[in-house]
C-alpha positions as a Markdown table, in Angstrom:
| # | Residue | x | y | z |
|---|---|---|---|---|
| 1 | Met | 0.0 | -0.1 | 0.0 |
| 2 | Ser | 1.6 | 3.5 | -1.0 |
| 3 | Val | 1.7 | 6.2 | 1.5 |
| 4 | Thr | 1.4 | 9.6 | 0.0 |
| 5 | Pro | 3.5 | 12.5 | 0.8 |
| 6 | Ala | 0.7 | 14.2 | 3.0 |
| 7 | Ala | 0.2 | 11.4 | 4.9 |
| 8 | Thr | 4.1 | 11.3 | 6.1 |
| 9 | Ala | 4.1 | 15.0 | 6.7 |
| 10 | Ala | 4.6 | 16.1 | 10.5 |
| 11 | Pro | 1.6 | 17.4 | 11.9 |
| 12 | Arg | 1.4 | 21.1 | 12.0 |
| 13 | Ser | 1.7 | 22.7 | 15.5 |
| 14 | Pro | -0.9 | 25.2 | 16.5 |
| 15 | Ala | 1.8 | 28.1 | 16.2 |
| 16 | His | 2.3 | 27.2 | 12.4 |
| 17 | Ser | -1.5 | 27.2 | 12.1 |
| 18 | Val | -1.8 | 30.6 | 13.4 |
| 19 | Gly | 0.7 | 31.6 | 11.1 |
| 20 | Ser | -1.0 | 30.2 | 8.1 |
| 21 | Ile | -4.3 | 32.0 | 9.2 |
| 22 | Ala | -2.3 | 35.3 | 9.1 |
| 23 | Ala | -1.1 | 34.8 | 5.8 |
| 24 | Leu | -4.2 | 36.0 | 4.2 |
| 25 | Pro | -4.7 | 39.5 | 5.8 |
| 26 | Ile | -0.8 | 40.0 | 5.6 |
| 27 | Ala | -1.2 | 39.4 | 1.9 |
| 28 | Val | -4.0 | 41.6 | 1.6 |
| 29 | Leu | -2.0 | 44.6 | 3.4 |
| 30 | Asp | 0.9 | 44.0 | 0.9 |
| 31 | Arg | -1.6 | 44.6 | -1.9 |
| 32 | Val | -3.0 | 47.6 | -0.5 |
| 33 | Arg | 0.3 | 49.2 | 0.4 |
| 34 | Leu | 1.5 | 48.2 | -3.4 |
| 35 | Ala | -1.6 | 50.1 | -4.9 |
| 36 | Trp | -1.0 | 52.8 | -2.5 |
| 37 | Leu | 2.6 | 53.4 | -3.9 |
| 38 | Arg | 1.3 | 53.1 | -7.5 |
| 39 | Ala | -1.0 | 55.9 | -6.8 |
| 40 | Leu | 2.1 | 57.9 | -5.4 |
| 41 | Gly | 3.4 | 57.8 | -9.1 |
| 42 | Pro | 6.8 | 59.6 | -9.2 |
| 43 | Leu | 7.0 | 60.4 | -5.5 |
| 44 | Ala | 7.0 | 56.5 | -4.7 |
| 45 | Pro | 10.6 | 55.8 | -5.4 |
| 46 | Thr | 11.8 | 58.8 | -3.0 |
| 47 | Leu | 9.5 | 57.6 | -0.3 |
| 48 | Val | 10.9 | 53.8 | -0.7 |
| 49 | Arg | 14.5 | 55.0 | -0.9 |
| 50 | Ser | 14.4 | 57.3 | 2.3 |
| 51 | Arg | 13.7 | 55.7 | 5.6 |
| 52 | Glu | 13.8 | 59.3 | 7.4 |
| 53 | Leu | 11.0 | 60.5 | 5.0 |
| 54 | Arg | 8.8 | 57.3 | 5.6 |
| 55 | Val | 9.2 | 57.9 | 9.4 |
| 56 | Ala | 8.6 | 61.7 | 9.1 |
| 57 | Leu | 5.3 | 60.9 | 7.0 |
| 58 | Ala | 4.1 | 58.2 | 9.1 |
| 59 | Gly | 4.8 | 59.8 | 12.4 |
| 60 | Ser | 3.1 | 63.2 | 11.5 |
| 61 | Ile | 0.1 | 61.4 | 9.8 |
| 62 | Gly | -0.3 | 59.4 | 13.0 |
| 63 | Ile | -0.2 | 62.3 | 15.2 |
| 64 | Val | -2.7 | 64.4 | 13.0 |
| 65 | Leu | -5.1 | 61.4 | 13.1 |
| 66 | Ala | -4.6 | 61.1 | 16.9 |
| 67 | Leu | -5.4 | 64.9 | 17.4 |
| 68 | Leu | -8.3 | 64.8 | 15.3 |
| 69 | Leu | -9.8 | 61.7 | 16.9 |
| 70 | Thr | -9.1 | 63.1 | 20.5 |
| 71 | Ala | -11.2 | 66.3 | 19.5 |
| 72 | Val | -14.3 | 64.3 | 18.1 |
| 73 | Ala | -14.1 | 60.9 | 20.2 |
| 74 | Pro | -11.7 | 60.9 | 23.1 |
| 75 | Leu | -13.7 | 58.4 | 25.4 |
| 76 | Trp | -13.9 | 56.2 | 22.1 |
| 77 | Met | -10.0 | 56.5 | 21.8 |
| 78 | Leu | -9.4 | 55.5 | 25.3 |
| 79 | Ala | -11.9 | 52.7 | 25.3 |
| 80 | Leu | -11.0 | 51.0 | 21.9 |
| 81 | Gly | -7.0 | 51.9 | 21.9 |
| 82 | Pro | -6.0 | 49.1 | 24.3 |
| 83 | Val | -8.5 | 46.8 | 22.8 |
| 84 | Val | -7.3 | 47.1 | 19.1 |
| 85 | Leu | -3.6 | 48.3 | 19.4 |
| 86 | Gly | -2.4 | 47.0 | 22.9 |
| 87 | Val | -1.3 | 43.8 | 22.2 |
| 88 | Pro | 0.6 | 44.6 | 19.1 |
| 89 | His | 2.4 | 47.6 | 20.6 |
| 90 | Ala | 3.2 | 45.7 | 24.0 |
| 91 | Ala | 4.8 | 42.6 | 21.6 |
| 92 | Ser | 6.8 | 45.3 | 19.9 |
| 93 | Asp | 8.1 | 46.6 | 23.1 |
| 94 | Val | 9.2 | 43.4 | 24.1 |
| 95 | Arg | 10.6 | 42.6 | 20.5 |
| 96 | Tyr | 12.7 | 45.8 | 20.0 |
| 97 | Leu | 13.9 | 46.3 | 23.6 |
| 98 | Val | 14.6 | 42.6 | 24.8 |
| 99 | Thr | 14.7 | 39.9 | 22.1 |
| 100 | Arg | 16.1 | 41.9 | 19.2 |
| 101 | Pro | 19.3 | 43.2 | 21.4 |
| 102 | Gly | 19.5 | 39.7 | 23.1 |
| 103 | Leu | 18.7 | 40.5 | 26.4 |
| 104 | His | 16.8 | 37.4 | 27.0 |
| 105 | Arg | 19.8 | 35.5 | 26.9 |
| 106 | Ser | 21.3 | 37.6 | 29.7 |
| 107 | Pro | 20.8 | 36.0 | 33.3 |
| 108 | Arg | 21.1 | 39.5 | 34.7 |
| 109 | Phe | 18.1 | 40.6 | 32.7 |
| 110 | Trp | 15.9 | 37.7 | 34.1 |
| 111 | Leu | 17.2 | 38.4 | 37.7 |
| 112 | Leu | 17.4 | 42.0 | 37.9 |
| 113 | Val | 14.6 | 43.2 | 35.6 |
| 114 | Ala | 12.2 | 40.4 | 34.6 |
| 115 | Leu | 11.8 | 38.9 | 37.8 |
| 116 | Pro | 10.7 | 42.2 | 39.4 |
| 117 | Leu | 8.4 | 42.9 | 36.6 |
| 118 | Val | 6.9 | 39.5 | 37.1 |
| 119 | Ala | 6.1 | 40.6 | 40.6 |
| 120 | Leu | 4.7 | 43.7 | 39.5 |
| 121 | Thr | 2.4 | 41.8 | 37.1 |
| 122 | Val | 1.0 | 39.5 | 39.9 |
| 123 | Thr | 0.6 | 42.2 | 42.6 |
| 124 | Val | 0.0 | 45.1 | 40.8 |
| 125 | Asp | 2.3 | 47.0 | 43.0 |
| 126 | Val | 4.3 | 49.9 | 41.3 |
| 127 | Arg | 6.9 | 49.4 | 43.6 |
| 128 | Trp | 8.2 | 46.3 | 41.7 |
| 129 | Gly | 8.1 | 48.4 | 38.5 |
| 130 | Leu | 10.7 | 51.0 | 40.2 |
| 131 | Ala | 12.7 | 47.9 | 41.4 |
| 132 | Ala | 13.3 | 46.8 | 37.9 |
| 133 | Ile | 14.5 | 50.4 | 37.1 |
| 134 | Val | 17.0 | 50.1 | 39.8 |
| 135 | Gly | 17.6 | 46.5 | 38.3 |
| 136 | Gly | 18.2 | 47.9 | 34.9 |
| 137 | Ala | 20.9 | 50.2 | 36.2 |
| 138 | Leu | 22.6 | 47.3 | 38.0 |
| 139 | Ala | 22.4 | 45.0 | 35.0 |
| 140 | Gly | 24.1 | 47.2 | 32.6 |
| 141 | Arg | 28.1 | 47.2 | 32.4 |
| 142 | Gly | 29.6 | 50.5 | 32.4 |
| 143 | Arg | 31.2 | 53.0 | 34.6 |
| 144 | Trp | 30.7 | 52.8 | 38.1 |
| 145 | Ala | 30.1 | 56.7 | 38.6 |
| 146 | Arg | 27.2 | 56.4 | 36.0 |
| 147 | Arg | 25.9 | 53.3 | 37.9 |
| 148 | Ile | 25.7 | 54.9 | 41.0 |
| 149 | Val | 24.0 | 57.8 | 39.6 |
| 150 | Val | 21.5 | 56.1 | 37.9 |
| 151 | Val | 20.8 | 53.8 | 40.7 |
| 152 | Ser | 20.5 | 56.7 | 43.2 |
| 153 | Val | 17.7 | 58.0 | 40.9 |
| 154 | Gly | 16.1 | 54.9 | 40.8 |
| 155 | Ala | 16.3 | 54.4 | 44.6 |
| 156 | Leu | 15.0 | 57.7 | 45.3 |
| 157 | Leu | 12.0 | 57.3 | 43.1 |
| 158 | Leu | 11.2 | 54.0 | 45.0 |
| 159 | Ala | 11.5 | 55.7 | 48.2 |
| 160 | Leu | 9.2 | 58.4 | 47.2 |
| 161 | Ala | 6.8 | 55.8 | 45.9 |
| 162 | Trp | 6.9 | 53.6 | 49.1 |
| 163 | Asp | 4.2 | 55.5 | 50.8 |
| 164 | His | 2.5 | 57.1 | 47.8 |
| 165 | Thr | 2.1 | 54.0 | 45.4 |
| 166 | Tyr | -1.1 | 55.3 | 43.9 |
| 167 | Gly | 0.2 | 58.7 | 43.2 |
| 168 | Ala | 3.5 | 56.9 | 41.7 |
| 169 | Ala | 1.2 | 54.6 | 39.5 |
| 170 | Leu | -0.7 | 57.7 | 38.2 |
| 171 | Ile | 2.6 | 59.6 | 37.2 |
| 172 | Ala | 4.1 | 56.8 | 35.5 |
| 173 | Ala | 1.0 | 56.2 | 33.5 |
| 174 | His | 1.1 | 59.5 | 32.1 |
| 175 | Ala | 5.0 | 59.6 | 31.6 |
| 176 | His | 5.3 | 56.3 | 30.0 |
| 177 | Asn | 3.4 | 57.7 | 27.0 |
| 178 | Phe | 6.3 | 60.2 | 26.7 |
| 179 | Val | 8.9 | 57.6 | 27.4 |
| 180 | Ala | 8.6 | 55.9 | 23.9 |
| 181 | Leu | 9.1 | 59.3 | 22.5 |
| 182 | Ala | 12.4 | 59.8 | 24.1 |
| 183 | Met | 13.6 | 56.3 | 23.2 |
| 184 | Trp | 12.4 | 57.0 | 19.6 |
| 185 | Leu | 14.6 | 60.0 | 19.4 |
| 186 | Ala | 17.5 | 58.2 | 20.9 |
| 187 | Trp | 17.3 | 55.1 | 18.7 |
| 188 | Arg | 19.7 | 56.0 | 16.2 |
| 189 | Arg | 21.7 | 58.7 | 14.3 |
| 190 | Arg | 20.0 | 60.6 | 11.8 |
| 191 | Thr | 21.2 | 62.4 | 8.8 |
| 192 | Thr | 18.4 | 64.9 | 8.1 |
| 193 | Trp | 16.3 | 67.1 | 10.3 |
| 194 | Leu | 13.1 | 65.4 | 8.9 |
| 195 | His | 12.3 | 63.8 | 12.3 |
| 196 | Leu | 11.6 | 67.2 | 13.9 |
| 197 | Ile | 8.5 | 67.4 | 11.9 |
| 198 | Pro | 6.5 | 64.6 | 13.7 |
| 199 | Leu | 8.2 | 65.9 | 16.9 |
| 200 | Ala | 6.8 | 69.7 | 16.1 |
| 201 | Ala | 3.6 | 68.2 | 15.4 |
| 202 | Leu | 3.3 | 66.4 | 18.7 |
| 203 | Ala | 4.5 | 69.8 | 20.5 |
| 204 | Leu | 1.9 | 71.7 | 18.8 |
| 205 | Gly | -0.9 | 69.0 | 19.3 |
| 206 | Cys | -0.2 | 69.1 | 23.3 |
| 207 | Ala | -0.2 | 72.7 | 23.2 |
| 208 | Leu | -3.4 | 73.1 | 21.8 |
| 209 | Ile | -4.9 | 70.8 | 24.2 |
| 210 | Ala | -3.5 | 72.3 | 27.1 |
| 211 | Cys | -4.4 | 75.9 | 26.2 |
| 212 | Gly | -8.2 | 74.5 | 25.6 |
| 213 | Ala | -8.2 | 75.1 | 21.7 |
| 214 | Leu | -9.9 | 71.6 | 21.5 |
| 215 | Asp | -12.5 | 72.2 | 24.1 |
| 216 | Pro | -15.3 | 73.7 | 21.8 |
| 217 | Ile | -14.5 | 71.2 | 19.4 |
| 218 | Val | -15.0 | 68.3 | 21.7 |
| 219 | Met | -18.4 | 69.8 | 23.2 |
| 220 | Ala | -19.6 | 70.4 | 19.7 |
| 221 | Ser | -18.8 | 66.9 | 18.5 |
| 222 | Glu | -20.3 | 65.6 | 22.1 |
| 223 | Gly | -17.3 | 64.0 | 22.6 |
| 224 | Trp | -18.1 | 63.9 | 26.2 |
| 225 | Ala | -21.3 | 62.4 | 26.2 |
| 226 | Ala | -20.3 | 59.1 | 24.9 |
| 227 | Thr | -20.4 | 56.0 | 27.0 |
| 228 | Pro | -18.5 | 53.3 | 25.4 |
| 229 | Gly | -19.2 | 50.0 | 27.5 |
| 230 | Gly | -21.5 | 51.8 | 29.8 |
| 231 | Thr | -18.6 | 54.1 | 31.3 |
| 232 | Gly | -18.7 | 57.7 | 30.6 |
| 233 | Ala | -16.5 | 60.9 | 31.1 |
| 234 | Trp | -16.5 | 60.4 | 34.8 |
| 235 | Tyr | -14.9 | 57.1 | 34.7 |
| 236 | His | -11.8 | 58.4 | 32.7 |
| 237 | Leu | -11.7 | 61.5 | 35.1 |
| 238 | Ala | -11.5 | 59.5 | 38.1 |
| 239 | Ser | -8.7 | 57.2 | 36.6 |
| 240 | Ile | -6.8 | 59.5 | 34.8 |
| 241 | Ala | -7.2 | 63.1 | 36.5 |
| 242 | Pro | -8.4 | 62.4 | 39.8 |
| 243 | Gly | -9.3 | 65.3 | 41.9 |
| 244 | Leu | -8.6 | 67.9 | 39.0 |
| 245 | Asp | -11.5 | 70.3 | 38.5 |
| 246 | Asp | -12.8 | 71.6 | 35.0 |
| 247 | Pro | -11.1 | 72.7 | 33.0 |
| 248 | Trp | -7.8 | 70.8 | 33.8 |
| 249 | Gly | -9.2 | 67.4 | 34.6 |
| 250 | Pro | -10.9 | 67.0 | 30.9 |
| 251 | Arg | -7.8 | 68.6 | 29.4 |
| 252 | Leu | -5.6 | 65.8 | 31.1 |
| 253 | Val | -7.9 | 63.3 | 29.8 |
| 254 | Leu | -7.6 | 64.5 | 26.5 |
| 255 | Leu | -3.8 | 64.8 | 26.6 |
| 256 | Phe | -3.6 | 61.2 | 27.6 |
| 257 | Ala | -5.7 | 60.0 | 24.9 |
| 258 | Phe | -3.7 | 61.9 | 22.4 |
| 259 | Ala | -0.4 | 60.9 | 23.9 |
| 260 | Gln | -1.3 | 57.3 | 24.0 |
| 261 | Ser | -2.3 | 57.1 | 20.5 |
| 262 | Val | 1.2 | 58.6 | 19.4 |
| 263 | His | 2.8 | 56.0 | 21.8 |
| 264 | Tyr | 1.1 | 53.1 | 19.9 |
| 265 | Thr | 2.1 | 54.8 | 16.6 |
| 266 | Ile | 5.9 | 54.9 | 17.9 |
| 267 | Trp | 5.9 | 51.2 | 18.9 |
| 268 | Ile | 4.1 | 49.8 | 15.8 |
| 269 | Arg | 5.1 | 52.1 | 13.0 |
| 270 | Leu | 8.2 | 54.0 | 13.7 |
| 271 | Val | 10.8 | 51.8 | 15.9 |
| 272 | Pro | 10.4 | 49.1 | 13.5 |
| 273 | Glu | 11.5 | 51.3 | 10.7 |
| 274 | Glu | 14.2 | 52.9 | 12.7 |
| 275 | Asp | 15.8 | 49.3 | 13.9 |
| 276 | Arg | 16.1 | 48.0 | 10.6 |
| 277 | Ala | 19.6 | 48.0 | 8.9 |
| 278 | Arg | 18.2 | 48.2 | 5.4 |
| 279 | Glu | 16.9 | 52.1 | 4.3 |
| 280 | Thr | 14.3 | 50.3 | 2.0 |
| 281 | Pro | 11.0 | 49.0 | 3.7 |
| 282 | Arg | 9.9 | 45.5 | 4.0 |
| 283 | Thr | 6.8 | 43.9 | 2.9 |
| 284 | Phe | 4.5 | 43.0 | 5.6 |
| 285 | Ala | 5.1 | 39.3 | 4.7 |
| 286 | Ala | 8.8 | 39.9 | 5.2 |
| 287 | Ser | 8.0 | 41.7 | 8.4 |
| 288 | Leu | 6.3 | 38.7 | 9.8 |
| 289 | Arg | 9.0 | 36.3 | 9.0 |
| 290 | Ala | 11.6 | 38.7 | 10.7 |
| 291 | Trp | 9.4 | 38.9 | 13.8 |
| 292 | Arg | 9.2 | 35.2 | 13.9 |
| 293 | Gln | 13.0 | 35.0 | 13.6 |
| 294 | Asp | 13.4 | 37.4 | 16.3 |
| 295 | Ser | 10.9 | 36.2 | 18.8 |
| 296 | Gly | 10.0 | 32.6 | 17.8 |
| 297 | Thr | 6.9 | 31.1 | 16.1 |
| 298 | Leu | 5.3 | 30.5 | 19.4 |
| 299 | Val | 5.8 | 34.0 | 20.7 |
| 300 | Val | 4.2 | 35.3 | 17.5 |
| 301 | Ala | 1.2 | 32.8 | 17.6 |
| 302 | Leu | 0.5 | 33.8 | 21.3 |
| 303 | Ala | 0.7 | 37.6 | 20.3 |
| 304 | Phe | -2.0 | 37.0 | 17.5 |
| 305 | Leu | -4.2 | 34.7 | 19.7 |
| 306 | Leu | -3.9 | 37.2 | 22.6 |
| 307 | Ser | -5.1 | 40.2 | 20.1 |
| 308 | Leu | -8.0 | 37.9 | 18.9 |
| 309 | Ala | -8.9 | 37.2 | 22.7 |
| 310 | Val | -8.8 | 40.7 | 23.8 |
| 311 | Ala | -10.9 | 41.6 | 20.8 |
| 312 | Leu | -13.6 | 39.1 | 21.3 |
| 313 | Trp | -13.8 | 39.8 | 25.1 |
| 314 | Ala | -14.3 | 43.4 | 24.1 |
| 315 | Leu | -17.4 | 42.5 | 22.1 |
| 316 | Val | -18.9 | 40.9 | 25.3 |
| 317 | Asp | -17.5 | 43.5 | 27.8 |
| 318 | Leu | -15.7 | 46.2 | 26.6 |
| 319 | Val | -14.8 | 47.7 | 29.7 |
| 320 | Gly | -13.6 | 44.3 | 31.3 |
| 321 | Ala | -11.5 | 43.6 | 28.2 |
| 322 | Arg | -9.8 | 47.0 | 28.4 |
| 323 | Glu | -9.0 | 46.8 | 32.3 |
| 324 | Gly | -7.9 | 43.1 | 31.8 |
| 325 | Tyr | -5.5 | 44.2 | 29.0 |
| 326 | Leu | -4.1 | 46.9 | 31.2 |
| 327 | Arg | -3.8 | 44.6 | 34.2 |
| 328 | Gly | -2.0 | 42.3 | 32.0 |
| 329 | Val | 0.6 | 44.4 | 30.8 |
| 330 | Ile | 1.1 | 46.8 | 33.4 |
| 331 | Phe | 4.8 | 45.5 | 33.3 |
| 332 | His | 5.6 | 47.4 | 29.5 |
| 333 | Gly | 5.8 | 50.7 | 31.0 |
| 334 | Tyr | 8.2 | 50.0 | 33.5 |
| 335 | Leu | 10.3 | 47.6 | 31.2 |
| 336 | Glu | 10.7 | 50.7 | 28.9 |
| 337 | Leu | 12.1 | 52.5 | 32.0 |
| 338 | Ala | 14.3 | 49.8 | 33.2 |
| 339 | Ile | 15.9 | 49.6 | 29.6 |
| 340 | Val | 16.4 | 53.2 | 29.6 |
| 341 | Ser | 18.3 | 53.0 | 32.7 |
| 342 | Trp | 20.3 | 50.1 | 31.1 |
| 343 | Trp | 21.1 | 52.3 | 28.1 |
| 344 | Ile | 22.2 | 55.2 | 30.3 |
| 345 | Val | 24.7 | 53.0 | 32.4 |
| 346 | Glu | 26.1 | 51.4 | 29.2 |
| 347 | Gly | 26.5 | 54.7 | 27.6 |
| 348 | Arg | 24.2 | 53.9 | 24.7 |
| 349 | Ala | 22.4 | 56.9 | 24.4 |
| 350 | Leu | 22.2 | 56.4 | 20.6 |
| 351 | Arg | 21.6 | 52.9 | 19.3 |
| 352 | Thr | 22.8 | 51.6 | 15.9 |
| 353 | Thr | 20.7 | 49.6 | 13.5 |
| 354 | Gly | 21.3 | 46.0 | 13.0 |
């Protein structure tokens, strides 16, 4: 009796099955991008050849869209942003800060950074996150004088947070949206001034929110009247700007919604462009293969499954899905700060591509 090749093939793992399922939307995205490049005509070759132009354009478009959505639907941004973009941006966080530079192979990383972050995830006690910042400084190999300074700063923050954990968590939540901006600016040396365009757009957006320029637009669009998942403005005011009266409380909520959206843009779109050695962009299919090579098929499959799980959960309970996601990835903001302290100790203020 003959045996067909299909019968002798090894069974496909669930991770490979997820990769096959993802192949179709990835192929669709590549076709859409190809059509867009063709529509650009003579501008397309310049955009393809210049990384800095692509980053400036993508960043500026992302910031403008974030500002427009903040003006007309801020509460929906806060409700849906983590559900739709949360897992992809956290996965990018881990990929470019841990697996790409190979920190996952360092016992120092697991002991001094990862272990406190695991404790943070289990306990939701931000003091563990601040301990990871100290751990990052201790793990970095550099001059002792620099290490002592960074450890001292981290220890001071930990001491201040010891009796004010809620306030520390609130400050960290707001600050971490801008930590990604600092990391992006320090990612690599640039040869043009184009990166200043999205930076200026971000500064302008923050200034418009702070001075109240968006207030009448939000009111006219009934942005504060929305109740995504049954929650309204009161819910976000209590969690993002507790104790602040009008107009500063609502404006801080708007600023958080805007900055969080920019934060997603940086990790999902800008950092992948900056970290790649080649000037020209990859296809989405090539990006998926590179991600699998960096992090492993199992990790990629897990990220896809978690994204799908959060989305399905949101269809049933939007607020629960959002809070569950935020609870599960509370570590990632402190991971960024821990890696910053590691970089500073090692004198890696600027990263090189590779």
